[in-house]
N, CA, C, O and the ligand as a Tripos MOL2 file, in Angstrom:
@<TRIPOS>MOLECULE
protein
  265   263    67     0     0
PROTEIN
NO_CHARGES

@<TRIPOS>ATOM
      1 N         -12.8690    4.3640    0.0370 N.3       1 MET1
      2 CA        -12.2860    4.9620   -1.1690 C.3       1 MET1
      3 C         -10.7830    4.6950   -1.2170 C.2       1 MET1
      4 O         -10.0820    4.9040   -0.2270 O.2       1 MET1
      5 N         -10.3030    4.2450   -2.3380 N.am      2 PRO2
      6 CA         -8.8630    3.9500   -2.4220 C.3       2 PRO2
      7 C          -8.0070    5.2000   -2.4570 C.2       2 PRO2
      8 O          -8.4090    6.2450   -2.9680 O.2       2 PRO2
      9 N          -6.8150    5.0630   -1.8980 N.am      3 LEU3
     10 CA         -5.8600    6.1670   -1.8730 C.3       3 LEU3
     11 C          -4.8720    5.9930   -3.0180 C.2       3 LEU3
     12 O          -4.2410    4.9450   -3.1530 O.2       3 LEU3
     13 N          -4.7420    7.0230   -3.8370 N.am      4 TYR4
     14 CA         -3.8310    6.9480   -4.9700 C.3       4 TYR4
     15 C          -2.7080    7.9560   -4.8230 C.2       4 TYR4
     16 O          -2.8980    9.0520   -4.2960 O.2       4 TYR4
     17 N          -1.5360    7.5650   -5.2970 N.am      5 ALA5
     18 CA         -0.4000    8.4780   -5.2780 C.3       5 ALA5
     19 C          -0.2710    9.1110   -6.6580 C.2       5 ALA5
     20 O          -0.3590    8.4260   -7.6770 O.2       5 ALA5
     21 N          -0.0650   10.4050   -6.6800 N.am      6 TYR6
     22 CA          0.1230   11.1350   -7.9250 C.3       6 TYR6
     23 C           1.4030   11.9350   -7.8530 C.2       6 TYR6
     24 O           1.8810   12.2800   -6.7730 O.2       6 TYR6
     25 N           1.9460   12.2230   -9.0130 N.am      7 VAL7
     26 CA          3.1010   13.1070   -9.0660 C.3       7 VAL7
     27 C           2.8030   14.2150  -10.0720 C.2       7 VAL7
     28 O           2.2330   13.9720  -11.1360 O.2       7 VAL7
     29 N           3.1970   15.4260   -9.7180 N.am      8 CYS8
     30 CA          2.9690   16.5730  -10.5940 C.3       8 CYS8
     31 C           4.0340   16.6020  -11.6910 C.2       8 CYS8
     32 O           5.2270   16.4740  -11.4190 O.2       8 CYS8
     33 N           3.5810   16.7720  -12.9330 N.am      9 GLU9
     34 CA          4.5180   16.8010  -14.0610 C.3       9 GLU9
     35 C           5.3070   18.1060  -14.0910 C.2       9 GLU9
     36 O           6.3950   18.1720  -14.6640 O.2       9 GLU9
     37 N           4.7570   19.1250  -13.4800 N.am     10 LYS10
     38 CA          5.3900   20.4420  -13.5290 C.3      10 LYS10
     39 C           6.4730   20.6240  -12.4850 C.2      10 LYS10
     40 O           7.6040   20.9950  -12.8000 O.2      10 LYS10
     41 N           6.1110   20.3560  -11.2200 N.am     11 CYS11
     42 CA          7.0820   20.6310  -10.1520 C.3      11 CYS11
     43 C           7.5810   19.3620   -9.4610 C.2      11 CYS11
     44 O           8.4500   19.4200   -8.5910 O.2      11 CYS11
     45 N           7.0200   18.2060   -9.8600 N.am     12 GLY12
     46 CA          7.5230   16.9480   -9.3220 C.3      12 GLY12
     47 C           7.0510   16.6010   -7.9210 C.2      12 GLY12
     48 O           7.5640   15.6710   -7.2980 O.2      12 GLY12
     49 N           6.0770   17.3470   -7.4280 N.am     13 THR13
     50 CA          5.5640   17.0740   -6.0920 C.3      13 THR13
     51 C           4.7600   15.7800   -6.0790 C.2      13 THR13
     52 O           3.9190   15.5470   -6.9480 O.2      13 THR13
     53 N           5.0290   14.9480   -5.0850 N.am     14 GLU14
     54 CA          4.2380   13.7270   -4.9220 C.3      14 GLU14
     55 C           3.1850   13.9620   -3.8680 C.2      14 GLU14
     56 O           3.4660   14.5330   -2.8140 O.2      14 GLU14
     57 N           1.9730   13.5220   -4.1490 N.am     15 PHE15
     58 CA          0.9100   13.6700   -3.1570 C.3      15 PHE15
     59 C          -0.0670   12.5200   -3.2930 C.2      15 PHE15
     60 O          -0.0950   11.8230   -4.3070 O.2      15 PHE15
     61 N          -0.8720   12.3330   -2.2490 N.am     16 GLU16
     62 CA         -1.8310   11.2400   -2.2650 C.3      16 GLU16
     63 C          -3.2330   11.7760   -2.0870 C.2      16 GLU16
     64 O          -3.4740   12.6700   -1.2760 O.2      16 GLU16
     65 N          -4.1490   11.2240   -2.8470 N.am     17 VAL17
     66 CA         -5.5430   11.6650   -2.7610 C.3      17 VAL17
     67 C          -6.4750   10.4640   -2.7740 C.2      17 VAL17
     68 O          -6.1590    9.4120   -3.3290 O.2      17 VAL17
     69 N          -7.6290   10.6470   -2.1500 N.am     18 PHE18
     70 CA         -8.6720    9.6280   -2.2180 C.3      18 PHE18
     71 C          -9.4800    9.8750   -3.4900 C.2      18 PHE18
     72 O          -9.9980   10.9700   -3.7100 O.2      18 PHE18
     73 N          -9.5790    8.8420   -4.3220 N.am     19 VAL19
     74 CA        -10.3220    8.9850   -5.5680 C.3      19 VAL19
     75 C         -11.3230    7.8400   -5.6710 C.2      19 VAL19
     76 O         -10.9660    6.6720   -5.5250 O.2      19 VAL19
     77 N         -12.5730    8.1900   -5.9230 N.am     20 SER20
     78 CA        -13.5780    7.1450   -6.0950 C.3      20 SER20
     79 C         -13.4240    6.5230   -7.4770 C.2      20 SER20
     80 O         -12.9070    7.1570   -8.3970 O.2      20 SER20
     81 N         -13.8750    5.2770   -7.6190 N.am     21 MET21
     82 CA        -13.7530    4.5670   -8.8880 C.3      21 MET21
     83 C         -14.4460    5.3190  -10.0240 C.2      21 MET21
     84 O         -13.9250    5.4000  -11.1370 O.2      21 MET21
     85 N         -15.6220    5.8660   -9.7310 N.am     22 SER22
     86 CA        -16.3710    6.5570  -10.7860 C.3      22 SER22
     87 C         -15.6190    7.7860  -11.2790 C.2      22 SER22
     88 O         -15.6330    8.0930  -12.4710 O.2      22 SER22
     89 N         -14.9670    8.4830  -10.3690 N.am     23 LYS23
     90 CA        -14.1750    9.6540  -10.7520 C.3      23 LYS23
     91 C         -13.0100    9.2430  -11.6230 C.2      23 LYS23
     92 O         -12.7170    9.8750  -12.6370 O.2      23 LYS23
     93 N         -12.3460    8.1690  -11.2110 N.am     24 LYS24
     94 CA        -11.1600    7.7270  -11.9230 C.3      24 LYS24
     95 C         -11.5170    7.2700  -13.3470 C.2      24 LYS24
     96 O         -10.8080    7.5850  -14.3030 O.2      24 LYS24
     97 N         -12.6110    6.5340  -13.4710 N.am     25 GLU25
     98 CA        -13.0320    6.0460  -14.7810 C.3      25 GLU25
     99 C         -13.4550    7.1840  -15.6890 C.2      25 GLU25
    100 O         -13.4180    7.0580  -16.9130 O.2      25 GLU25
    101 N         -13.8570    8.2920  -15.0930 N.am     26 ALA26
    102 CA        -14.2640    9.4510  -15.8920 C.3      26 ALA26
    103 C         -13.0540   10.2900  -16.3170 C.2      26 ALA26
    104 O         -13.1960   11.3250  -16.9680 O.2      26 ALA26
    105 N         -11.8640    9.8210  -15.9350 N.am     27 GLY27
    106 CA        -10.6490   10.5080  -16.3390 C.3      27 GLY27
    107 C         -10.3160   11.7220  -15.4840 C.2      27 GLY27
    108 O          -9.6110   12.6300  -15.9250 O.2      27 GLY27
    109 N         -10.8250   11.7310  -14.2700 N.am     28 TRP28
    110 CA        -10.5740   12.8390  -13.3620 C.3      28 TRP28
    111 C          -9.0940   12.9250  -12.9870 C.2      28 TRP28
    112 O          -8.4520   11.9090  -12.7220 O.2      28 TRP28
    113 N          -8.5600   14.1530  -12.9680 N.am     29 GLN29
    114 CA         -7.1710   14.3600  -12.5770 C.3      29 GLN29
    115 C          -7.1270   15.3130  -11.3910 C.2      29 GLN29
    116 O          -7.7760   16.3590  -11.4130 O.2      29 GLN29
    117 N          -6.3730   14.9640  -10.3640 N.am     30 PRO30
    118 CA         -6.2460   15.8680   -9.2220 C.3      30 PRO30
    119 C          -5.3210   17.0320   -9.5510 C.2      30 PRO30
    120 O          -4.4970   16.9480  -10.4620 O.2      30 PRO30
    121 N          -5.4650   18.1010   -8.8100 N.am     31 GLN31
    122 CA         -4.5740   19.2440   -9.0000 C.3      31 GLN31
    123 C          -3.4330   19.1700   -8.0090 C.2      31 GLN31
    124 O          -3.5920   18.7160   -6.8760 O.2      31 GLN31
    125 N          -2.2850   19.6270   -8.4600 N.am     32 CYS32
    126 CA         -1.1180   19.6540   -7.5920 C.3      32 CYS32
    127 C          -1.3680   20.6240   -6.4390 C.2      32 CYS32
    128 O          -1.7560   21.7710   -6.6600 O.2      32 CYS32
    129 N          -1.1430   20.1540   -5.1950 N.am     33 PRO33
    130 CA         -1.3750   21.0170   -4.0370 C.3      33 PRO33
    131 C          -0.3490   22.1430   -3.9220 C.2      33 PRO33
    132 O          -0.5530   23.1070   -3.1830 O.2      33 PRO33
    133 N           0.7480   22.0130   -4.6540 N.am     34 ARG34
    134 CA          1.8240   22.9960   -4.5400 C.3      34 ARG34
    135 C           1.6910   24.1050   -5.5870 C.2      34 ARG34
    136 O           1.6760   25.2880   -5.2480 O.2      34 ARG34
    137 N           1.5940   23.7050   -6.8850 N.am     35 CYS35
    138 CA          1.5590   24.7230   -7.9320 C.3      35 CYS35
    139 C           0.1970   24.8360   -8.6030 C.2      35 CYS35
    140 O          -0.0210   25.7340   -9.4170 O.2      35 CYS35
    141 N          -0.7340   23.9180   -8.2630 N.am     36 GLY36
    142 CA         -2.0920   24.0240   -8.7950 C.3      36 GLY36
    143 C          -2.2380   23.4850  -10.2060 C.2      36 GLY36
    144 O          -3.3010   23.6240  -10.8120 O.2      36 GLY36
    145 N          -1.1880   22.8720  -10.7390 N.am     37 SER37
    146 CA         -1.2600   22.3290  -12.0850 C.3      37 SER37
    147 C          -2.1350   21.0780  -12.1230 C.2      37 SER37
    148 O          -2.1660   20.2970  -11.1720 O.2      37 SER37
    149 N          -2.8410   20.9020  -13.2360 N.am     38 ALA38
    150 CA         -3.6650   19.6990  -13.3940 C.3      38 ALA38
    151 C          -2.9060   18.6220  -14.1640 C.2      38 ALA38
    152 O          -3.4480   17.5570  -14.4590 O.2      38 ALA38
    153 N          -1.6500   18.9110  -14.4840 N.am     39 GLU39
    154 CA         -0.8330   17.9220  -15.1900 C.3      39 GLU39
    155 C          -0.2050   16.9730  -14.1930 C.2      39 GLU39
    156 O           0.9750   17.0740  -13.8600 O.2      39 GLU39
    157 N          -1.0230   16.0520  -13.7300 N.am     40 THR40
    158 CA         -0.5660   15.1020  -12.7320 C.3      40 THR40
    159 C          -0.6280   13.6930  -13.2980 C.2      40 THR40
    160 O          -1.4260   13.3890  -14.1840 O.2      40 THR40
    161 N           0.2170   12.8640  -12.7740 N.am     41 ARG41
    162 CA          0.3090   11.4980  -13.2760 C.3      41 ARG41
    163 C           0.1610   10.5220  -12.1220 C.2      41 ARG41
    164 O           0.7250   10.7170  -11.0450 O.2      41 ARG41
    165 N          -0.6010    9.4750  -12.3640 N.am     42 HIS42
    166 CA         -0.7920    8.4480  -11.3510 C.3      42 HIS42
    167 C           0.4690    7.6020  -11.2430 C.2      42 HIS42
    168 O           0.9880    7.1350  -12.2570 O.2      42 HIS42
    169 N           0.9610    7.4030  -10.0380 N.am     43 VAL43
    170 CA          2.1330    6.5510   -9.8550 C.3      43 VAL43
    171 C           1.7920    5.3690   -8.9610 C.2      43 VAL43
    172 O           0.9970    5.4800   -8.0270 O.2      43 VAL43
    173 N           2.4020    4.2500   -9.2650 N.am     44 PHE44
    174 CA          2.1750    3.0620   -8.4480 C.3      44 PHE44
    175 C           3.3020    2.9400   -7.4450 C.2      44 PHE44
    176 O           4.4660    3.2050   -7.7430 O.2      44 PHE44
    177 N           2.9240    2.5350   -6.2540 N.am     45 LYS45
    178 CA          3.9290    2.4570   -5.2020 C.3      45 LYS45
    179 C           4.1070    1.0390   -4.7040 C.2      45 LYS45
    180 O           3.1790    0.2300   -4.7090 O.2      45 LYS45
    181 N           5.3310    0.7620   -4.2700 N.am     46 GLY46
    182 CA          5.6490   -0.4470   -3.5190 C.3      46 GLY46
    183 C           5.1630   -1.7520   -4.1110 C.2      46 GLY46
    184 O           5.7800   -2.3000   -5.0250 O.2      46 GLY46
    185 N           4.0640   -2.2410   -3.5910 N.am     47 ALA47
    186 CA          3.5780   -3.5870   -3.8940 C.3      47 ALA47
    187 C           3.4730   -3.8720   -5.3860 C.2      47 ALA47
    188 O           3.8260   -4.9630   -5.8330 O.2      47 ALA47
    189 N           2.9980   -2.9160   -6.1490 N.am     48 ALA48
    190 CA          2.8090   -3.1260   -7.5750 C.3      48 ALA48
    191 C           4.1350   -3.4400   -8.2640 C.2      48 ALA48
    192 O           4.2000   -4.3170   -9.1250 O.2      48 ALA48
    193 N           5.1820   -2.7250   -7.8860 N.am     49 LEU49
    194 CA          6.4840   -2.9300   -8.5020 C.3      49 LEU49
    195 C           7.0770   -4.2780   -8.1160 C.2      49 LEU49
    196 O           7.6720   -4.9700   -8.9420 O.2      49 LEU49
    197 N           6.9060   -4.6380   -6.8520 N.am     50 ILE50
    198 CA          7.4300   -5.9160   -6.3830 C.3      50 ILE50
    199 C           6.7320   -7.0680   -7.1010 C.2      50 ILE50
    200 O           7.3840   -8.0180   -7.5330 O.2      50 ILE50
    201 N           5.4170   -6.9880   -7.2270 N.am     51 GLY51
    202 CA          4.6480   -8.0270   -7.8880 C.3      51 GLY51
    203 C           5.0650   -8.1920   -9.3350 C.2      51 GLY51
    204 O           5.0930   -9.3050   -9.8610 O.2      51 GLY51
    205 N           5.3880   -7.0820   -9.9760 N.am     52 ARG52
    206 CA          5.7300   -7.1270  -11.3870 C.3      52 ARG52
    207 C           7.0670   -7.8490  -11.6120 C.2      52 ARG52
    208 O           7.1900   -8.6640  -12.5260 O.2      52 ARG52
    209 N           8.0470   -7.5480  -10.7870 N.am     53 SER53
    210 CA          9.3540   -8.1660  -10.9790 C.3      53 SER53
    211 C           9.3030   -9.6650  -10.6860 C.2      53 SER53
    212 O          10.0620  -10.4430  -11.2640 O.2      53 SER53
    213 N           8.4100  -10.0590   -9.7920 N.am     54 ALA54
    214 CA          8.2980  -11.4670   -9.4420 C.3      54 ALA54
    215 C           7.6680  -12.2690  -10.5850 C.2      54 ALA54
    216 O           7.8820  -13.4750  -10.7050 O.2      54 ALA54
    217 N           6.8880  -11.5760  -11.4220 N.am     55 GLU55
    218 CA          6.2210  -12.2600  -12.5270 C.3      55 GLU55
    219 C           7.1360  -12.4030  -13.7440 C.2      55 GLU55
    220 O           6.7870  -13.0810  -14.7100 O.2      55 GLU55
    221 N           8.2990  -11.7680  -13.6950 N.am     56 ALA56
    222 CA          9.1910  -11.8230  -14.8440 C.3      56 ALA56
    223 C          10.5100  -12.4890  -14.4800 C.2      56 ALA56
    224 O          11.4910  -11.8100  -14.1760 O.2      56 ALA56
    225 N          10.5350  -13.8120  -14.5110 N.am     57 PRO57
    226 CA         11.7840  -14.5140  -14.1770 C.3      57 PRO57
    227 C          12.8190  -14.3110  -15.2710 C.2      57 PRO57
    228 O          12.4540  -14.0440  -16.4160 O.2      57 PRO57
    229 N          14.1020  -14.4300  -14.9470 N.am     58 PRO58
    230 CA         15.1560  -14.2480  -15.9490 C.3      58 PRO58
    231 C          15.0350  -15.2770  -17.0660 C.2      58 PRO58
    232 O          14.6750  -16.4300  -16.8280 O.2      58 PRO58
    233 N          15.3410  -14.8450  -18.2890 N.am     59 ARG59
    234 CA         15.2090  -15.7410  -19.4400 C.3      59 ARG59
    235 C          16.5330  -16.4280  -19.7500 C.2      59 ARG59
    236 O          17.5960  -16.0100  -19.2910 O.2      59 ARG59
    237 N          16.4390  -17.4900  -20.5400 N.am     60 GLY60
    238 CA         17.6410  -18.1540  -21.0020 C.3      60 GLY60
    239 C          18.3940  -18.8970  -19.9180 C.2      60 GLY60
    240 O          19.6220  -18.9750  -19.9500 O.2      60 GLY60
    241 N          17.6630  -19.4410  -18.9590 N.am     61 GLY61
    242 CA         18.3100  -20.2030  -17.8850 C.3      61 GLY61
    243 C          18.7780  -21.5680  -18.3740 C.2      61 GLY61
    244 O          18.6530  -21.8910  -19.5550 O.2      61 GLY61
    245 N          19.3040  -22.3470  -17.4770 N.am     62 CYS62
    246 CA         19.8650  -23.6440  -17.8390 C.3      62 CYS62
    247 C          18.8220  -24.6270  -18.3430 C.2      62 CYS62
    248 O          19.1410  -25.5800  -19.0540 O.2      62 CYS62
    249 N          17.5610  -24.3810  -17.9640 N.am     63 CYS63
    250 CA         16.5270  -25.3750  -18.2640 C.3      63 CYS63
    251 C          15.6620  -25.0100  -19.4590 C.2      63 CYS63
    252 O          14.7020  -25.7210  -19.7580 O.2      63 CYS63
    253 N          15.9770  -23.9200  -20.1500 N.am     64 SER64
    254 CA         15.1270  -23.4700  -21.2430 C.3      64 SER64
    255 C          15.2610  -24.3730  -22.4740 C.2      64 SER64
    256 O          14.3520  -24.4190  -23.3020 O.2      64 SER64
    257 N          16.3780  -25.0900  -22.6040 N.am     65 ARG65
    258 CA         16.5630  -25.9770  -23.7690 C.3      65 ARG65
    259 C          16.9030  -27.3750  -23.3050 C.2      65 ARG65
    260 O          17.9790  -27.6300  -22.7640 O.2      65 ARG65
    261 N          15.9790  -28.2560  -23.5240 N.am     66 ARG66
    262 CA         16.2650  -29.6420  -23.1200 C.3      66 ARG66
    263 C          15.5260  -30.6000  -24.0050 C.2      66 ARG66
    264 O          15.6340  -31.8130  -23.8280 O.2      66 ARG66
    265 ZN          3.0450   21.0130   -9.1430 Zn       67 ZN67
@<TRIPOS>BOND
     1     1     2 1
     2     2     3 1
     3     3     4 2
     4     3     5 am
     5     5     6 1
     6     6     7 1
     7     7     8 2
     8     7     9 am
     9     9    10 1
    10    10    11 1
    11    11    12 2
    12    11    13 am
    13    13    14 1
    14    14    15 1
    15    15    16 2
    16    15    17 am
    17    17    18 1
    18    18    19 1
    19    19    20 2
    20    19    21 am
    21    21    22 1
    22    22    23 1
    23    23    24 2
    24    23    25 am
    25    25    26 1
    26    26    27 1
    27    27    28 2
    28    27    29 am
    29    29    30 1
    30    30    31 1
    31    31    32 2
    32    31    33 am
    33    33    34 1
    34    34    35 1
    35    35    36 2
    36    35    37 am
    37    37    38 1
    38    38    39 1
    39    39    40 2
    40    39    41 am
    41    41    42 1
    42    42    43 1
    43    43    44 2
    44    43    45 am
    45    45    46 1
    46    46    47 1
    47    47    48 2
    48    47    49 am
    49    49    50 1
    50    50    51 1
    51    51    52 2
    52    51    53 am
    53    53    54 1
    54    54    55 1
    55    55    56 2
    56    55    57 am
    57    57    58 1
    58    58    59 1
    59    59    60 2
    60    59    61 am
    61    61    62 1
    62    62    63 1
    63    63    64 2
    64    63    65 am
    65    65    66 1
    66    66    67 1
    67    67    68 2
    68    67    69 am
    69    69    70 1
    70    70    71 1
    71    71    72 2
    72    71    73 am
    73    73    74 1
    74    74    75 1
    75    75    76 2
    76    75    77 am
    77    77    78 1
    78    78    79 1
    79    79    80 2
    80    79    81 am
    81    81    82 1
    82    82    83 1
    83    83    84 2
    84    83    85 am
    85    85    86 1
    86    86    87 1
    87    87    88 2
    88    87    89 am
    89    89    90 1
    90    90    91 1
    91    91    92 2
    92    91    93 am
    93    93    94 1
    94    94    95 1
    95    95    96 2
    96    95    97 am
    97    97    98 1
    98    98    99 1
    99    99   100 2
   100    99   101 am
   101   101   102 1
   102   102   103 1
   103   103   104 2
   104   103   105 am
   105   105   106 1
   106   106   107 1
   107   107   108 2
   108   107   109 am
   109   109   110 1
   110   110   111 1
   111   111   112 2
   112   111   113 am
   113   113   114 1
   114   114   115 1
   115   115   116 2
   116   115   117 am
   117   117   118 1
   118   118   119 1
   119   119   120 2
   120   119   121 am
   121   121   122 1
   122   122   123 1
   123   123   124 2
   124   123   125 am
   125   125   126 1
   126   126   127 1
   127   127   128 2
   128   127   129 am
   129   129   130 1
   130   130   131 1
   131   131   132 2
   132   131   133 am
   133   133   134 1
   134   134   135 1
   135   135   136 2
   136   135   137 am
   137   137   138 1
   138   138   139 1
   139   139   140 2
   140   139   141 am
   141   141   142 1
   142   142   143 1
   143   143   144 2
   144   143   145 am
   145   145   146 1
   146   146   147 1
   147   147   148 2
   148   147   149 am
   149   149   150 1
   150   150   151 1
   151   151   152 2
   152   151   153 am
   153   153   154 1
   154   154   155 1
   155   155   156 2
   156   155   157 am
   157   157   158 1
   158   158   159 1
   159   159   160 2
   160   159   161 am
   161   161   162 1
   162   162   163 1
   163   163   164 2
   164   163   165 am
   165   165   166 1
   166   166   167 1
   167   167   168 2
   168   167   169 am
   169   169   170 1
   170   170   171 1
   171   171   172 2
   172   171   173 am
   173   173   174 1
   174   174   175 1
   175   175   176 2
   176   175   177 am
   177   177   178 1
   178   178   179 1
   179   179   180 2
   180   179   181 am
   181   181   182 1
   182   182   183 1
   183   183   184 2
   184   183   185 am
   185   185   186 1
   186   186   187 1
   187   187   188 2
   188   187   189 am
   189   189   190 1
   190   190   191 1
   191   191   192 2
   192   191   193 am
   193   193   194 1
   194   194   195 1
   195   195   196 2
   196   195   197 am
   197   197   198 1
   198   198   199 1
   199   199   200 2
   200   199   201 am
   201   201   202 1
   202   202   203 1
   203   203   204 2
   204   203   205 am
   205   205   206 1
   206   206   207 1
   207   207   208 2
   208   207   209 am
   209   209   210 1
   210   210   211 1
   211   211   212 2
   212   211   213 am
   213   213   214 1
   214   214   215 1
   215   215   216 2
   216   215   217 am
   217   217   218 1
   218   218   219 1
   219   219   220 2
   220   219   221 am
   221   221   222 1
   222   222   223 1
   223   223   224 2
   224   223   225 am
   225   225   226 1
   226   226   227 1
   227   227   228 2
   228   227   229 am
   229   229   230 1
   230   230   231 1
   231   231   232 2
   232   231   233 am
   233   233   234 1
   234   234   235 1
   235   235   236 2
   236   235   237 am
   237   237   238 1
   238   238   239 1
   239   239   240 2
   240   239   241 am
   241   241   242 1
   242   242   243 1
   243   243   244 2
   244   243   245 am
   245   245   246 1
   246   246   247 1
   247   247   248 2
   248   247   249 am
   249   249   250 1
   250   250   251 1
   251   251   252 2
   252   251   253 am
   253   253   254 1
   254   254   255 1
   255   255   256 2
   256   255   257 am
   257   257   258 1
   258   258   259 1
   259   259   260 2
   260   259   261 am
   261   261   262 1
   262   262   263 1
   263   263   264 2
@<TRIPOS>SUBSTRUCTURE
     1 MET1         2 RESIDUE 1 A MET
     2 PRO2         6 RESIDUE 1 A PRO
     3 LEU3        10 RESIDUE 1 A LEU
     4 TYR4        14 RESIDUE 1 A TYR
     5 ALA5        18 RESIDUE 1 A ALA
     6 TYR6        22 RESIDUE 1 A TYR
     7 VAL7        26 RESIDUE 1 A VAL
     8 CYS8        30 RESIDUE 1 A CYS
     9 GLU9        34 RESIDUE 1 A GLU
    10 LYS10       38 RESIDUE 1 A LYS
    11 CYS11       42 RESIDUE 1 A CYS
    12 GLY12       46 RESIDUE 1 A GLY
    13 THR13       50 RESIDUE 1 A THR
    14 GLU14       54 RESIDUE 1 A GLU
    15 PHE15       58 RESIDUE 1 A PHE
    16 GLU16       62 RESIDUE 1 A GLU
    17 VAL17       66 RESIDUE 1 A VAL
    18 PHE18       70 RESIDUE 1 A PHE
    19 VAL19       74 RESIDUE 1 A VAL
    20 SER20       78 RESIDUE 1 A SER
    21 MET21       82 RESIDUE 1 A MET
    22 SER22       86 RESIDUE 1 A SER
    23 LYS23       90 RESIDUE 1 A LYS
    24 LYS24       94 RESIDUE 1 A LYS
    25 GLU25       98 RESIDUE 1 A GLU
    26 ALA26      102 RESIDUE 1 A ALA
    27 GLY27      106 RESIDUE 1 A GLY
    28 TRP28      110 RESIDUE 1 A TRP
    29 GLN29      114 RESIDUE 1 A GLN
    30 PRO30      118 RESIDUE 1 A PRO
    31 GLN31      122 RESIDUE 1 A GLN
    32 CYS32      126 RESIDUE 1 A CYS
    33 PRO33      130 RESIDUE 1 A PRO
    34 ARG34      134 RESIDUE 1 A ARG
    35 CYS35      138 RESIDUE 1 A CYS
    36 GLY36      142 RESIDUE 1 A GLY
    37 SER37      146 RESIDUE 1 A SER
    38 ALA38      150 RESIDUE 1 A ALA
    39 GLU39      154 RESIDUE 1 A GLU
    40 THR40      158 RESIDUE 1 A THR
    41 ARG41      162 RESIDUE 1 A ARG
    42 HIS42      166 RESIDUE 1 A HIS
    43 VAL43      170 RESIDUE 1 A VAL
    44 PHE44      174 RESIDUE 1 A PHE
    45 LYS45      178 RESIDUE 1 A LYS
    46 GLY46      182 RESIDUE 1 A GLY
    47 ALA47      186 RESIDUE 1 A ALA
    48 ALA48      190 RESIDUE 1 A ALA
    49 LEU49      194 RESIDUE 1 A LEU
    50 ILE50      198 RESIDUE 1 A ILE
    51 GLY51      202 RESIDUE 1 A GLY
    52 ARG52      206 RESIDUE 1 A ARG
    53 SER53      210 RESIDUE 1 A SER
    54 ALA54      214 RESIDUE 1 A ALA
    55 GLU55      218 RESIDUE 1 A GLU
    56 ALA56      222 RESIDUE 1 A ALA
    57 PRO57      226 RESIDUE 1 A PRO
    58 PRO58      230 RESIDUE 1 A PRO
    59 ARG59      234 RESIDUE 1 A ARG
    60 GLY60      238 RESIDUE 1 A GLY
    61 GLY61      242 RESIDUE 1 A GLY
    62 CYS62      246 RESIDUE 1 A CYS
    63 CYS63      250 RESIDUE 1 A CYS
    64 SER64      254 RESIDUE 1 A SER
    65 ARG65      258 RESIDUE 1 A ARG
    66 ARG66      262 RESIDUE 1 A ARG
    67 ZN67       265 GROUP 0 **** ****
């Protein structure tokens, strides 16, 4: 089961939970372990952000017009 990081919208607590694919596709939301709120948001960590920046090279370089 994949481990997902979530952040609570209410108190800002970050936590990680194991969520099965079927649960996630059904729109399941974990509860905050601190305040019990169900207003949690899935956050991507590390690798996802690095991969994204690598896919977006700077525009308007020296070779864009030739
Ligand atoms: Zn909370």
